[in-house]
C-alpha positions in Angstrom: 266.8 217.9 149.7 266.0 221.3 148.5 268.7 223.6 147.0 269.0 227.3 147.9 267.5 229.6 145.5 269.6 232.1 143.7 268.8 235.9 144.0 267.5 235.9 140.4 264.8 233.3 141.3 263.8 235.1 144.4 263.5 238.6 142.8 260.2 239.3 141.1 259.3 241.2 138.0 258.0 244.8 138.4 256.2 247.2 136.1 258.4 250.0 137.1 262.0 250.0 136.2 264.6 250.0 139.1 267.2 252.7 138.9 267.7 256.2 139.7 264.8 258.5 140.0 266.0 260.8 137.2 265.7 257.9 134.8 262.3 256.8 136.1 260.0 259.1 134.1 261.8 258.9 130.8 261.9 255.1 131.0 258.1 255.0 131.7 257.4 257.4 128.9 259.4 255.5 126.3 258.4 252.1 127.6 254.7 252.5 128.1 253.3 256.0 127.0 254.9 256.3 123.5 253.6 252.7 122.2 250.2 253.4 123.5 250.1 256.8 121.9 251.2 255.4 118.6 248.5 252.8 118.7 245.9 255.4 119.5 247.1 257.6 116.5 247.2 254.8 113.9 243.9 253.1 115.0 241.6 255.5 113.3 243.5 255.3 110.0 243.4 251.5 110.0 239.6 251.7 110.6 239.2 254.2 107.8 241.2 252.0 105.4 239.1 249.0 106.4 235.8 250.7 105.8 237.0 252.1 102.5 238.3 248.6 101.2 234.8 247.3 102.1 233.1 249.9 100.0 235.2 249.2 97.1 234.5 245.5 97.4 230.7 246.1 97.5 230.9 248.3 94.4 233.0 245.8 92.4 231.0 242.7 93.1 230.2 240.9 89.9 226.7 239.8 89.3 225.8 236.3 88.5 224.9 235.8 84.8 221.3 235.0 85.5 220.4 238.2 87.4 220.3 241.6 85.7 221.9 240.4 82.6 220.8 242.2 79.4 219.2 240.2 76.6 221.1 240.3 73.3 
C-alpha cells in the first residue's frame, strides 16, 4: 500500500528562486554573485598572508647546536 505524496515531496529544488520577476535579479545577485565576489576579493589577501608567514618561519628557524655553532 502506497501513500499519496504531499506537494512538498513532489516539488523539486531549483537554483533560481520562485517569485515575481522584479525580485529575481536582486535575489540572484545577493544569493550567488556577492558571496563569489567576496571570495575572489579576499583570496589574494589570504595567499599573501600565507606566503608572508612561510617566509617568517624560514628566517626564524633555529639551527641545531652541532651545525654552525661558534666555538667559545
